[in-house]
N, CA, C and O atoms as CSV, one atom per row, in Angstrom:
chain,resi,resn,atom,element,x,y,z
A,1,MET,N,N,-13.734,9.051,9.880
A,1,MET,CA,C,-12.668,8.092,9.041
A,1,MET,C,C,-12.366,9.097,8.315
A,1,MET,O,O,-11.281,9.670,8.417
A,2,SER,N,N,-13.652,9.577,7.161
A,2,SER,CA,C,-12.855,10.271,6.143
A,2,SER,C,C,-12.108,11.609,6.460
A,2,SER,O,O,-11.404,12.282,5.708
A,3,ASP,N,N,-12.416,11.801,7.655
A,3,ASP,CA,C,-11.604,13.426,8.210
A,3,ASP,C,C,-10.514,13.055,8.683
A,3,ASP,O,O,-9.571,13.832,8.528
A,4,SER,N,N,-10.327,12.069,9.237
A,4,SER,CA,C,-8.618,11.370,9.353
A,4,SER,C,C,-7.847,11.054,8.464
A,4,SER,O,O,-6.621,11.166,8.431
A,5,LEU,N,N,-8.661,10.586,7.597
A,5,LEU,CA,C,-7.831,10.392,6.063
A,5,LEU,C,C,-7.730,11.640,4.771
A,5,LEU,O,O,-6.817,11.651,3.945
A,6,ASP,N,N,-8.464,12.298,4.793
A,6,ASP,CA,C,-8.172,13.835,4.281
A,6,ASP,C,C,-7.422,14.525,4.824
A,6,ASP,O,O,-6.678,15.181,4.095
A,7,LYS,N,N,-7.282,14.689,6.364
A,7,LYS,CA,C,-6.248,15.081,7.020
A,7,LYS,C,C,-4.501,14.833,6.692
A,7,LYS,O,O,-3.616,15.689,6.665
A,8,LEU,N,N,-4.404,13.459,6.482
A,8,LEU,CA,C,-3.643,12.615,6.214
A,8,LEU,C,C,-3.204,13.115,4.658
A,8,LEU,O,O,-2.219,13.843,4.544
A,9,MET,N,N,-3.893,12.741,3.585
A,9,MET,CA,C,-3.441,13.046,2.219
A,9,MET,C,C,-3.576,14.331,2.386
A,9,MET,O,O,-2.688,14.670,1.604
A,10,ASP,N,N,-4.158,15.715,2.956
A,10,ASP,CA,C,-3.330,16.990,2.547
A,10,ASP,C,C,-2.611,17.435,3.112
A,10,ASP,O,O,-2.701,18.657,3.227
A,11,THR,N,N,-1.355,16.653,3.875
A,11,THR,CA,C,-0.384,16.754,4.182
A,11,THR,C,C,0.787,16.228,3.041
A,11,THR,O,O,2.018,16.237,3.050
A,12,TRP,N,N,-0.167,15.798,2.127
A,12,TRP,CA,C,1.034,15.186,0.843
A,12,TRP,C,C,0.784,16.359,-0.154
A,12,TRP,O,O,-0.039,17.264,-0.295
A,13,SER,N,N,2.254,15.748,-0.970
A,13,SER,CA,C,2.489,16.820,-2.536
A,13,SER,C,C,1.357,16.187,-3.115
A,13,SER,O,O,0.920,15.129,-2.662
A,14,ASP,N,N,0.940,16.672,-3.923
A,14,ASP,CA,C,0.107,16.477,-5.230
A,14,ASP,C,C,0.363,14.665,-5.708
A,14,ASP,O,O,-0.496,13.784,-5.683
A,15,GLU,N,N,1.598,14.553,-6.055
A,15,GLU,CA,C,2.543,13.861,-6.530
A,15,GLU,C,C,2.242,12.237,-5.611
A,15,GLU,O,O,1.945,11.107,-6.000
A,16,LEU,N,N,2.495,12.828,-4.276
A,16,LEU,CA,C,1.989,11.596,-3.681
A,16,LEU,C,C,0.393,11.697,-3.033
A,16,LEU,O,O,-0.054,11.076,-2.068
A,17,GLN,N,N,-0.047,12.333,-3.588
A,17,GLN,CA,C,-1.641,11.880,-3.103
A,17,GLN,C,C,-1.748,11.210,-4.623
A,17,GLN,O,O,-2.288,10.107,-4.549
A,18,LEU,N,N,-1.473,11.485,-5.631
A,18,LEU,CA,C,-1.828,10.315,-7.063
A,18,LEU,C,C,-1.663,9.126,-6.926
A,18,LEU,O,O,-2.552,8.297,-7.117
A,19,LEU,N,N,-0.135,8.782,-6.462
A,19,LEU,CA,C,0.352,7.897,-6.466
A,19,LEU,C,C,-0.229,6.757,-5.111
A,19,LEU,O,O,-0.006,5.546,-5.107
A,20,ALA,N,N,-0.963,7.478,-4.086
A,20,ALA,CA,C,-1.749,6.991,-2.732
A,20,ALA,C,C,-3.390,6.354,-3.717
A,20,ALA,O,O,-3.987,5.310,-3.456
A,21,LEU,N,N,-3.744,7.311,-4.766
A,21,LEU,CA,C,-4.718,6.919,-5.100
A,21,LEU,C,C,-4.766,5.640,-6.397
A,21,LEU,O,O,-5.700,4.896,-6.697
A,22,ASP,N,N,-3.435,5.736,-6.964
A,22,ASP,CA,C,-3.084,4.468,-7.890
A,22,ASP,C,C,-3.276,3.238,-7.143
A,22,ASP,O,O,-3.869,2.200,-7.437
A,23,ALA,N,N,-2.535,3.653,-5.946
A,23,ALA,CA,C,-2.432,2.268,-5.150
A,23,ALA,C,C,-3.543,1.947,-4.288
A,23,ALA,O,O,-3.396,1.217,-3.308
A,24,MET,N,N,-5.034,2.638,-4.721
A,24,MET,CA,C,-6.024,2.238,-3.674
A,24,MET,C,C,-5.965,2.427,-2.450
A,24,MET,O,O,-6.708,1.816,-1.681
A,25,PHE,N,N,-4.926,3.452,-1.974
A,25,PHE,CA,C,-4.740,3.852,-0.548
A,25,PHE,C,C,-6.090,4.267,-0.159
A,25,PHE,O,O,-6.714,3.228,0.054
A,26,PRO,N,N,-6.761,5.177,0.016
A,26,PRO,CA,C,-8.244,5.040,0.398
A,26,PRO,C,C,-9.190,4.128,0.708
A,26,PRO,O,O,-9.843,4.207,1.749
A,27,TYR,N,N,-9.387,2.903,-0.431
A,27,TYR,CA,C,-10.138,1.787,0.135
A,27,TYR,C,C,-9.545,1.125,1.421
A,27,TYR,O,O,-10.145,1.011,2.490
A,28,ILE,N,N,-8.019,0.622,1.097
A,28,ILE,CA,C,-7.514,0.072,2.106
A,28,ILE,C,C,-7.122,0.589,3.472
A,28,ILE,O,O,-6.821,-0.005,4.508
A,29,TYR,N,N,-7.215,1.890,3.162
A,29,TYR,CA,C,-7.095,2.643,4.554
A,29,TYR,C,C,-8.104,2.403,5.294
A,29,TYR,O,O,-8.055,2.141,6.496
A,30,THR,N,N,-9.249,2.492,4.496
A,30,THR,CA,C,-10.902,2.529,5.306
A,30,THR,C,C,-10.966,0.598,5.821
A,30,THR,O,O,-11.421,0.112,6.856
A,31,LYS,N,N,-10.472,0.062,4.904
A,31,LYS,CA,C,-10.858,-1.453,5.611
A,31,LYS,C,C,-9.392,-1.631,6.603
A,31,LYS,O,O,-9.532,-2.511,7.453
A,32,ALA,N,N,-8.411,-1.132,6.616
A,32,ALA,CA,C,-7.714,-1.105,7.936
A,32,ALA,C,C,-8.100,-0.362,9.372
A,32,ALA,O,O,-7.844,-0.747,10.513
A,33,ALA,N,N,-8.796,0.819,8.938
A,33,ALA,CA,C,-9.451,1.591,10.180
A,33,ALA,C,C,-10.467,0.539,10.680
A,33,ALA,O,O,-10.683,0.579,11.891
A,34,ASN,N,N,-11.126,-0.393,9.965
A,34,ASN,CA,C,-12.330,-1.173,10.561
A,34,ASN,C,C,-11.714,-1.871,11.308
A,34,ASN,O,O,-11.875,-1.930,12.527
A,35,TYR,N,N,-10.619,-2.727,10.388
A,35,TYR,CA,C,-10.186,-4.090,11.092
A,35,TYR,C,C,-9.359,-3.916,12.893
A,35,TYR,O,O,-9.247,-4.608,13.906
A,36,LEU,N,N,-8.893,-2.367,12.346
A,36,LEU,CA,C,-8.325,-1.910,14.095
A,36,LEU,C,C,-9.318,-1.479,15.006
A,36,LEU,O,O,-8.955,-1.363,16.176
A,37,GLU,N,N,-10.627,-1.186,14.690
A,37,GLU,CA,C,-11.740,-0.884,15.432
A,37,GLU,C,C,-12.225,-2.082,15.931
A,37,GLU,O,O,-12.280,-2.425,17.112
A,38,ILE,N,N,-12.645,-2.820,14.742
A,38,ILE,CA,C,-13.587,-4.443,15.791
A,38,ILE,C,C,-12.782,-5.235,15.722
A,38,ILE,O,O,-13.191,-6.087,16.511
A,39,GLY,N,N,-11.321,-5.800,15.073
A,39,GLY,CA,C,-10.448,-7.035,15.186
A,39,GLY,C,C,-10.541,-8.120,14.567
A,39,GLY,O,O,-11.616,-8.401,14.037
A,40,PRO,N,N,-9.663,-8.820,14.499
A,40,PRO,CA,C,-9.582,-10.258,13.522
A,40,PRO,C,C,-10.879,-11.224,13.349
A,40,PRO,O,O,-11.312,-11.847,12.380
A,41,VAL,N,N,-11.362,-11.073,14.828
A,41,VAL,CA,C,-12.582,-12.161,14.221
A,41,VAL,C,C,-13.983,-11.735,13.897
A,41,VAL,O,O,-14.775,-12.476,13.315
A,42,LEU,N,N,-14.347,-10.158,14.408
A,42,LEU,CA,C,-15.697,-9.703,13.614
A,42,LEU,C,C,-15.337,-9.352,12.183
A,42,LEU,O,O,-16.181,-9.569,11.313
A,43,TYR,N,N,-13.901,-8.713,11.787
A,43,TYR,CA,C,-13.414,-8.302,10.733
A,43,TYR,C,C,-13.825,-9.580,10.001
A,43,TYR,O,O,-14.776,-9.478,9.227
A,44,SER,N,N,-13.221,-10.797,10.147
A,44,SER,CA,C,-13.616,-11.909,9.314
A,44,SER,C,C,-15.102,-12.494,9.322
A,44,SER,O,O,-15.505,-13.103,8.330
A,45,GLU,N,N,-15.728,-12.353,10.179
A,45,GLU,CA,C,-17.033,-12.530,9.675
A,45,GLU,C,C,-17.796,-11.672,9.329
A,45,GLU,O,O,-18.845,-12.162,8.913
A,46,SER,N,N,-17.763,-10.367,9.297
A,46,SER,CA,C,-18.400,-9.417,8.607
A,46,SER,C,C,-17.748,-9.371,6.672
A,46,SER,O,O,-18.377,-8.810,5.775
A,47,ASP,N,N,-16.465,-10.075,6.485
A,47,ASP,CA,C,-15.660,-9.678,5.257
A,47,ASP,C,C,-16.152,-10.803,4.478
A,47,ASP,O,O,-16.215,-11.953,4.913
A,48,ALA,N,N,-16.553,-10.376,3.130
A,48,ALA,CA,C,-16.786,-11.228,2.077
A,48,ALA,C,C,-16.342,-12.810,1.648
A,48,ALA,O,O,-16.914,-13.812,1.219
A,49,PHE,N,N,-15.265,-12.497,1.949
A,49,PHE,CA,C,-14.248,-13.453,1.600
A,49,PHE,C,C,-13.450,-14.239,3.111
A,49,PHE,O,O,-12.507,-15.015,3.268
A,50,GLU,N,N,-14.435,-13.528,4.040
A,50,GLU,CA,C,-13.916,-14.187,5.425
A,50,GLU,C,C,-12.410,-14.150,5.943
A,50,GLU,O,O,-11.862,-14.935,6.718
A,51,GLN,N,N,-11.877,-12.996,5.289
A,51,GLN,CA,C,-10.600,-12.716,5.685
A,51,GLN,C,C,-10.349,-11.899,7.006
A,51,GLN,O,O,-11.204,-11.043,7.237
A,52,PRO,N,N,-9.333,-12.017,7.901
A,52,PRO,CA,C,-7.955,-12.856,7.595
A,52,PRO,C,C,-8.517,-14.504,7.995
A,52,PRO,O,O,-9.397,-14.915,8.751
A,53,LYS,N,N,-7.667,-15.091,7.206
A,53,LYS,CA,C,-8.136,-16.792,7.546
A,53,LYS,C,C,-7.011,-17.160,8.384
A,53,LYS,O,O,-7.179,-18.276,8.876
A,54,SER,N,N,-6.052,-16.670,8.676
A,54,SER,CA,C,-4.772,-17.069,9.651
A,54,SER,C,C,-5.782,-16.653,10.919
A,54,SER,O,O,-6.553,-15.730,11.180
A,55,GLN,N,N,-5.192,-18.212,11.718
A,55,GLN,CA,C,-5.539,-17.345,13.322
A,55,GLN,C,C,-3.672,-17.511,13.912
A,55,GLN,O,O,-3.454,-17.917,15.053
A,56,ASP,N,N,-3.041,-17.311,13.400
A,56,ASP,CA,C,-1.454,-17.689,14.076
A,56,ASP,C,C,-1.328,-16.445,14.641
A,56,ASP,O,O,-1.251,-15.417,13.968
A,57,PRO,N,N,-1.297,-16.488,16.132
A,57,PRO,CA,C,-1.132,-15.270,16.882
A,57,PRO,C,C,0.293,-14.133,16.228
A,57,PRO,O,O,0.187,-12.916,16.373
A,58,GLN,N,N,1.252,-14.611,15.695
A,58,GLN,CA,C,1.886,-13.895,15.257
A,58,GLN,C,C,1.657,-12.865,13.946
A,58,GLN,O,O,1.791,-11.653,13.771
A,59,ILE,N,N,1.329,-13.764,13.296
A,59,ILE,CA,C,0.554,-13.357,11.494
A,59,ILE,C,C,-0.667,-12.501,11.943
A,59,ILE,O,O,-0.902,-11.751,10.996
A,60,LEU,N,N,-1.613,-12.249,13.016
A,60,LEU,CA,C,-2.503,-11.422,13.391
A,60,LEU,C,C,-1.926,-10.080,14.099
A,60,LEU,O,O,-2.568,-9.030,14.104
A,61,GLU,N,N,-0.831,-10.203,14.611
A,61,GLU,CA,C,0.048,-9.258,15.638
A,61,GLU,C,C,0.564,-8.631,14.301
A,61,GLU,O,O,0.341,-7.423,14.386
A,62,ASP,N,N,1.100,-8.896,13.218
A,62,ASP,CA,C,1.550,-8.387,12.257
A,62,ASP,C,C,0.838,-7.742,11.361
A,62,ASP,O,O,1.351,-6.798,10.760
A,63,LEU,N,N,-0.688,-8.199,11.069
A,63,LEU,CA,C,-1.698,-7.599,10.738
A,63,LEU,C,C,-2.409,-6.302,11.118
A,63,LEU,O,O,-2.845,-5.419,10.378
A,64,LYS,N,N,-2.422,-6.397,12.405
A,64,LYS,CA,C,-2.649,-5.470,13.211
A,64,LYS,C,C,-1.199,-4.261,13.017
A,64,LYS,O,O,-1.641,-3.124,12.855
A,65,LYS,N,N,-0.204,-4.295,13.011
A,65,LYS,CA,C,1.081,-3.437,12.892
A,65,LYS,C,C,1.006,-3.041,11.292
A,65,LYS,O,O,1.371,-1.895,11.028
A,66,GLY,N,N,0.763,-3.507,10.680
A,66,GLY,CA,C,0.305,-3.316,9.258
A,66,GLY,C,C,-0.834,-2.124,8.828
A,66,GLY,O,O,-0.727,-1.127,8.114
A,67,CYS,N,N,-1.788,-2.601,9.469
A,67,CYS,CA,C,-3.134,-1.259,9.491
A,67,CYS,C,C,-2.977,-0.108,9.995
A,67,CYS,O,O,-3.508,0.935,9.615
A,68,MET,N,N,-1.765,-0.354,11.431
A,68,MET,CA,C,-1.596,0.827,12.373
A,68,MET,C,C,-0.292,1.703,11.273
A,68,MET,O,O,-0.159,2.927,11.243
A,69,GLN,N,N,0.359,0.928,10.636
A,69,GLN,CA,C,1.350,1.788,9.603
A,69,GLN,C,C,0.490,2.134,8.529
A,69,GLN,O,O,1.088,3.080,8.017
A,70,ILE,N,N,-0.650,1.929,7.808
A,70,ILE,CA,C,-1.630,2.155,6.851
A,70,ILE,C,C,-2.286,3.413,7.425
A,70,ILE,O,O,-2.574,4.493,6.911
A,71,MET,N,N,-2.421,2.943,8.600
A,71,MET,CA,C,-3.154,4.947,9.098
A,71,MET,C,C,-2.215,6.155,9.154
A,71,MET,O,O,-2.624,7.302,9.334
A,72,GLU,N,N,-0.933,5.826,8.988
A,72,GLU,CA,C,-0.109,6.774,9.000
A,72,GLU,C,C,0.362,6.984,7.806
A,72,GLU,O,O,0.997,8.023,7.621
A,73,GLY,N,N,0.206,6.244,6.943
A,73,GLY,CA,C,0.426,6.753,5.211
A,73,GLY,C,C,1.298,5.751,5.079
A,73,GLY,O,O,2.151,6.456,4.540
A,74,LYS,N,N,1.687,4.942,5.108
A,74,LYS,CA,C,3.036,3.830,4.917
A,74,LYS,C,C,2.551,2.742,4.041
A,74,LYS,O,O,1.380,2.464,3.784
A,75,GLY,N,N,3.414,2.284,3.708
A,75,GLY,CA,C,3.380,1.195,2.764
A,75,GLY,C,C,3.188,1.346,1.056
A,75,GLY,O,O,3.600,0.482,0.282
A,76,PHE,N,N,2.660,2.296,0.723
A,76,PHE,CA,C,2.172,2.518,-0.930
A,76,PHE,C,C,3.298,3.427,-1.612
A,76,PHE,O,O,3.296,3.616,-2.828
A,77,SER,N,N,4.152,3.917,-0.854
A,77,SER,CA,C,5.375,4.082,-1.456
A,77,SER,C,C,6.583,3.664,-1.231
A,77,SER,O,O,6.733,2.885,-0.290
A,78,ASN,N,N,7.741,4.066,-2.019
A,78,ASN,CA,C,9.060,3.384,-1.702
A,78,ASN,C,C,9.227,3.946,-0.861
A,78,ASN,O,O,9.623,3.304,0.112
A,79,GLU,N,N,9.018,5.675,-0.661
A,79,GLU,CA,C,10.064,5.865,0.919
A,79,GLU,C,C,9.613,5.884,1.842
A,79,GLU,O,O,10.018,6.481,2.839
A,80,ALA,N,N,8.540,5.148,1.721
A,80,ALA,CA,C,7.833,4.945,3.442
A,80,ALA,C,C,7.100,3.376,3.308
A,80,ALA,O,O,5.884,3.229,3.424
A,81,PRO,N,N,8.048,2.246,3.046
A,81,PRO,CA,C,7.732,0.981,2.939
A,81,PRO,C,C,6.475,0.505,4.455
A,81,PRO,O,O,6.050,1.248,5.340
A,82,PHE,N,N,6.264,-0.627,4.275
A,82,PHE,CA,C,5.927,-1.255,5.729
A,82,PHE,C,C,7.106,-1.677,6.195
A,82,PHE,O,O,7.951,-2.138,5.427
A,83,GLU,N,N,7.348,-1.550,7.779
A,83,GLU,CA,C,8.042,-2.310,8.509
A,83,GLU,C,C,7.802,-3.116,9.608
A,83,GLU,O,O,6.641,-3.069,10.016
A,84,GLU,N,N,8.670,-3.944,10.289
A,84,GLU,CA,C,8.649,-4.842,11.104
A,84,GLU,C,C,7.209,-5.729,10.802
A,84,GLU,O,O,6.318,-5.870,11.640
A,85,ILE,N,N,7.189,-6.204,9.631
A,85,ILE,CA,C,5.662,-7.097,9.125
A,85,ILE,C,C,6.779,-8.142,8.744
A,85,ILE,O,O,7.881,-7.809,8.306
A,86,SER,N,N,6.300,-9.685,9.001
A,86,SER,CA,C,6.910,-10.854,8.134
A,86,SER,C,C,6.107,-10.811,6.837
A,86,SER,O,O,5.026,-10.396,6.420
A,87,VAL,N,N,7.586,-11.688,6.264
A,87,VAL,CA,C,6.826,-12.032,4.747
A,87,VAL,C,C,5.509,-12.686,4.828
A,87,VAL,O,O,4.565,-12.199,4.204
A,88,ALA,N,N,5.405,-13.444,5.338
A,88,ALA,CA,C,4.132,-14.229,5.211
A,88,ALA,C,C,2.886,-13.288,5.775
A,88,ALA,O,O,1.755,-13.500,5.339
A,89,ALA,N,N,3.076,-12.437,6.572
A,89,ALA,CA,C,2.049,-11.507,6.868
A,89,ALA,C,C,1.728,-10.114,5.816
A,89,ALA,O,O,0.664,-9.495,5.838
A,90,SER,N,N,2.840,-9.806,4.957
A,90,SER,CA,C,3.034,-9.045,4.133
A,90,SER,C,C,1.892,-9.413,2.904
A,90,SER,O,O,1.200,-8.618,2.268
A,91,TYR,N,N,1.947,-10.804,2.810
A,91,TYR,CA,C,0.766,-11.840,1.787
A,91,TYR,C,C,-0.335,-11.412,2.568
A,91,TYR,O,O,-1.090,-10.654,1.959
A,92,GLU,N,N,-0.683,-11.699,3.857
A,92,GLU,CA,C,-1.778,-11.916,4.288
A,92,GLU,C,C,-2.541,-10.599,4.299
A,92,GLU,O,O,-3.650,-10.465,3.783
A,93,LEU,N,N,-1.915,-9.703,4.880
A,93,LEU,CA,C,-2.412,-8.231,4.532
A,93,LEU,C,C,-3.236,-8.029,3.726
A,93,LEU,O,O,-4.453,-7.847,3.764
A,94,MET,N,N,-2.015,-8.098,2.476
A,94,MET,CA,C,-3.196,-7.818,0.822
A,94,MET,C,C,-4.052,-8.236,0.684
A,94,MET,O,O,-5.079,-7.656,0.331
A,95,GLU,N,N,-3.874,-9.836,1.005
A,95,GLU,CA,C,-5.273,-10.635,0.821
A,95,GLU,C,C,-6.402,-10.250,1.706
A,95,GLU,O,O,-7.600,-10.409,1.474
A,96,MET,N,N,-5.870,-9.741,2.715
A,96,MET,CA,C,-7.105,-9.579,4.135
A,96,MET,C,C,-7.860,-8.364,3.009
A,96,MET,O,O,-9.081,-8.252,3.116
A,97,PHE,N,N,-7.220,-7.573,2.069
A,97,PHE,CA,C,-8.037,-6.407,1.468
A,97,PHE,C,C,-8.673,-6.752,0.405
A,97,PHE,O,O,-9.466,-6.009,-0.173
A,98,HIS,N,N,-8.313,-8.194,-0.039
A,98,HIS,CA,C,-8.907,-8.749,-1.463
A,98,HIS,C,C,-7.923,-8.328,-2.553
A,98,HIS,O,O,-8.408,-7.647,-3.457
A,99,PHE,N,N,-6.759,-8.588,-2.612
A,99,PHE,CA,C,-5.766,-8.484,-3.313
A,99,PHE,C,C,-5.352,-9.745,-3.669
A,99,PHE,O,O,-5.619,-10.480,-2.719
A,100,ARG,N,N,-4.777,-10.438,-4.657
A,100,ARG,CA,C,-4.069,-11.440,-5.071
A,100,ARG,C,C,-2.800,-11.221,-5.316
A,100,ARG,O,O,-2.656,-10.227,-6.027
A,101,PHE,N,N,-1.961,-11.664,-5.063
A,101,PHE,CA,C,-0.483,-11.619,-5.320
A,101,PHE,C,C,0.028,-11.930,-6.942
A,101,PHE,O,O,-0.373,-12.874,-7.623
A,102,MET,N,N,0.795,-11.118,-7.276
A,102,MET,CA,C,0.858,-10.802,-9.034
A,102,MET,C,C,2.588,-11.239,-8.746
A,102,MET,O,O,2.922,-12.385,-8.448
A,103,THR,N,N,3.361,-10.331,-8.870
A,103,THR,CA,C,4.634,-10.225,-8.714
A,103,THR,C,C,5.762,-9.460,-7.461
A,103,THR,O,O,5.432,-8.731,-6.526
A,104,ARG,N,N,7.159,-9.933,-7.847
A,104,ARG,CA,C,7.680,-9.068,-6.594
A,104,ARG,C,C,8.973,-8.880,-7.164
A,104,ARG,O,O,9.522,-9.716,-7.882
A,105,LYS,N,N,9.444,-7.807,-6.850
A,105,LYS,CA,C,11.032,-7.361,-7.242
A,105,LYS,C,C,11.606,-6.958,-5.990
A,105,LYS,O,O,10.991,-6.674,-4.962
A,106,SER,N,N,12.491,-6.961,-6.124
A,106,SER,CA,C,13.192,-6.457,-4.584
A,106,SER,C,C,14.622,-5.894,-4.873
A,106,SER,O,O,15.449,-6.411,-5.624
A,107,SER,N,N,14.783,-4.649,-4.087
A,107,SER,CA,C,15.765,-4.164,-3.865
A,107,SER,C,C,16.466,-4.284,-2.595
A,107,SER,O,O,15.957,-4.217,-1.476
A,108,TYR,N,N,17.940,-4.507,-2.948
A,108,TYR,CA,C,18.578,-5.150,-1.789
A,108,TYR,C,C,19.758,-3.872,-1.395
A,108,TYR,O,O,19.875,-2.809,-2.006
A,109,PHE,N,N,20.493,-4.284,-0.310
A,109,PHE,CA,C,21.024,-3.039,0.086
A,109,PHE,C,C,20.374,-1.808,0.149
A,109,PHE,O,O,21.018,-0.915,-0.402
A,110,VAL,N,N,19.237,-1.436,0.671
A,110,VAL,CA,C,18.514,-0.433,1.008
A,110,VAL,C,C,18.793,-0.446,2.634
A,110,VAL,O,O,18.766,-1.285,3.534
A,111,PHE,N,N,19.199,1.565,2.438
A,111,PHE,CA,C,18.910,1.807,4.167
A,111,PHE,C,C,17.397,2.517,4.239
A,111,PHE,O,O,16.681,2.985,3.354
A,112,LEU,N,N,17.282,2.429,5.238
A,112,LEU,CA,C,15.782,2.931,5.916
A,112,LEU,C,C,16.138,3.265,7.326
A,112,LEU,O,O,16.254,2.392,8.185
A,113,ALA,N,N,16.335,4.738,7.591
A,113,ALA,CA,C,16.479,5.027,9.112
A,113,ALA,C,C,17.615,4.118,9.655
A,113,ALA,O,O,17.464,3.278,10.542
A,114,GLU,N,N,19.308,4.527,8.703
A,114,GLU,CA,C,20.024,3.865,8.965
A,114,GLU,C,C,20.374,1.957,9.480
A,114,GLU,O,O,21.328,1.416,10.039
A,115,GLN,N,N,19.055,1.446,8.934
A,115,GLN,CA,C,19.395,-0.006,8.973
A,115,GLN,C,C,19.180,-0.361,7.813
A,115,GLN,O,O,18.317,0.146,7.096
A,116,LYS,N,N,20.111,-1.488,7.409
A,116,LYS,CA,C,20.359,-2.020,6.247
A,116,LYS,C,C,19.086,-3.090,5.941
A,116,LYS,O,O,18.453,-3.635,6.846
A,117,GLY,N,N,18.774,-3.332,4.211
A,117,GLY,CA,C,18.049,-4.368,4.412
A,117,GLY,C,C,17.672,-4.522,3.209
A,117,GLY,O,O,18.491,-4.373,2.302
A,118,VAL,N,N,16.069,-4.925,2.887
A,118,VAL,CA,C,15.588,-5.480,1.412
A,118,VAL,C,C,14.653,-4.644,1.329
A,118,VAL,O,O,14.080,-4.545,2.414
A,119,ILE,N,N,14.163,-3.892,0.423
A,119,ILE,CA,C,12.361,-3.502,0.197
A,119,ILE,C,C,11.779,-4.803,-1.047
A,119,ILE,O,O,12.173,-4.957,-2.203
A,120,ASP,N,N,11.121,-5.295,-0.566
A,120,ASP,CA,C,9.936,-5.853,-1.534
A,120,ASP,C,C,9.313,-5.145,-2.163
A,120,ASP,O,O,8.530,-4.496,-1.470
A,121,HIS,N,N,9.242,-4.798,-3.877
A,121,HIS,CA,C,8.065,-4.193,-4.173
A,121,HIS,C,C,7.089,-5.241,-4.798
A,121,HIS,O,O,7.482,-6.073,-5.617
A,122,MET,N,N,5.685,-5.149,-4.332
A,122,MET,CA,C,4.523,-6.201,-4.259
A,122,MET,C,C,3.737,-5.970,-5.250
A,122,MET,O,O,3.255,-4.837,-5.264
A,123,THR,N,N,3.401,-6.778,-6.217
A,123,THR,CA,C,2.432,-5.969,-7.005
A,123,THR,C,C,1.105,-6.933,-6.704
A,123,THR,O,O,1.134,-8.162,-6.642
A,124,PHE,N,N,0.096,-6.201,-6.557
A,124,PHE,CA,C,-1.329,-7.364,-6.454
A,124,PHE,C,C,-2.270,-6.780,-7.352
A,124,PHE,O,O,-2.336,-5.678,-7.897
A,125,SER,N,N,-3.099,-7.973,-7.367
A,125,SER,CA,C,-4.498,-7.319,-8.542
A,125,SER,C,C,-6.061,-7.391,-7.542
A,125,SER,O,O,-6.494,-8.415,-7.013
A,126,HIS,N,N,-6.585,-6.267,-7.496
A,126,HIS,CA,C,-7.658,-6.418,-6.473
A,126,HIS,C,C,-8.741,-7.537,-7.255
A,126,HIS,O,O,-9.091,-7.287,-8.409
A,127,LEU,N,N,-9.159,-8.571,-6.671
A,127,LEU,CA,C,-10.205,-9.314,-6.615
A,127,LEU,C,C,-11.047,-9.462,-7.769
A,127,LEU,O,O,-11.092,-10.233,-8.728
A,128,ILE,N,N,-11.934,-8.117,-7.218
A,128,ILE,CA,C,-13.063,-7.539,-7.915
A,128,ILE,C,C,-13.011,-6.538,-9.177
A,128,ILE,O,O,-13.654,-6.481,-10.226
A,129,GLN,N,N,-12.062,-5.845,-8.672
A,129,GLN,CA,C,-11.924,-4.540,-9.435
A,129,GLN,C,C,-10.979,-4.676,-10.643
A,129,GLN,O,O,-11.087,-3.940,-11.625
A,130,LYS,N,N,-9.812,-5.886,-10.511
A,130,LYS,CA,C,-9.076,-6.483,-11.382
A,130,LYS,C,C,-7.690,-5.027,-11.307
A,130,LYS,O,O,-6.878,-5.045,-12.232
A,131,GLN,N,N,-7.555,-4.048,-10.369
A,131,GLN,CA,C,-6.615,-2.779,-10.564
A,131,GLN,C,C,-5.433,-3.250,-10.095
A,131,GLN,O,O,-5.339,-3.592,-8.916
A,132,MET,N,N,-4.318,-3.333,-11.007
A,132,MET,CA,C,-3.220,-3.679,-10.396
A,132,MET,C,C,-2.415,-2.510,-9.332
A,132,MET,O,O,-2.336,-1.343,-9.715
A,133,VAL,N,N,-1.911,-2.868,-8.161
A,133,VAL,CA,C,-1.613,-1.987,-7.440
A,133,VAL,C,C,0.096,-2.458,-6.881
A,133,VAL,O,O,0.221,-3.681,-6.810
A,134,THR,N,N,0.989,-1.892,-6.610
A,134,THR,CA,C,2.497,-2.261,-5.951
A,134,THR,C,C,2.234,-1.380,-4.636
A,134,THR,O,O,1.714,-0.264,-4.612
A,135,TRP,N,N,2.724,-2.154,-3.507
A,135,TRP,CA,C,3.057,-2.392,-2.333
A,135,TRP,C,C,4.736,-2.458,-1.670
A,135,TRP,O,O,5.485,-3.305,-2.157
A,136,HIS,N,N,5.128,-1.780,-0.849
A,136,HIS,CA,C,6.330,-1.823,-0.113
A,136,HIS,C,C,6.358,-2.405,0.971
A,136,HIS,O,O,5.493,-2.292,1.840
A,137,PHE,N,N,7.641,-3.288,1.055
A,137,PHE,CA,C,7.799,-3.854,2.484
A,137,PHE,C,C,9.077,-3.892,2.967
A,137,PHE,O,O,9.742,-4.655,2.266
A,138,PHE,N,N,9.704,-3.418,3.835
A,138,PHE,CA,C,11.221,-3.502,4.177
A,138,PHE,C,C,11.101,-4.476,4.925
A,138,PHE,O,O,10.190,-4.711,5.719
A,139,THR,N,N,12.307,-5.260,4.621
A,139,THR,CA,C,12.885,-6.298,5.365
A,139,THR,C,C,14.263,-5.715,6.246
A,139,THR,O,O,15.033,-5.119,5.493
A,140,PRO,N,N,14.687,-5.761,7.552
A,140,PRO,CA,C,16.089,-5.331,7.725
A,140,PRO,C,C,17.014,-6.555,7.645
A,140,PRO,O,O,16.636,-7.709,7.843
A,141,LYS,N,N,17.950,-6.276,7.412
A,141,LYS,CA,C,19.014,-7.564,7.191
A,141,LYS,C,C,19.296,-7.756,8.430
A,141,LYS,O,O,19.402,-6.834,9.239
A,142,THR,N,N,19.511,-9.512,8.823
A,142,THR,CA,C,19.745,-9.677,10.063
A,142,THR,C,C,21.163,-10.231,10.140
A,142,THR,O,O,21.697,-10.634,9.106
A,143,THR,N,N,21.840,-10.277,11.377
A,143,THR,CA,C,23.274,-10.473,11.019
A,143,THR,C,C,23.292,-12.072,11.546
A,143,THR,O,O,24.324,-12.738,11.463
């Protein structure tokens, strides 16, 4: 797993690598990879906080999407936010990695791949380490 993380991060600029480290990306990447490998039931059974708590099929599907996007290096950068994840799942995703929601700022009228929407810049605090991180979630405008 660390080989795939190293390969991913080696393609990034020094600035992006520092941003990833500030966002605890390697820690989150490792947890996301584990979730994808063993699934929500075994993940919850082996997790100290029994996350994820949700049994909602749509939330679980969005958590899987979120983890897959983390494996691609998305979420921690404003330029590559999470996509196609419900607002409810965005909170659940970070809770699954032991982060508590702190604040949210929104950027309106943002275009991502020619799609108009909102990027929520959400700040979380790790429950144990207390480190603050900001992750980014894109929500397309619905007409």
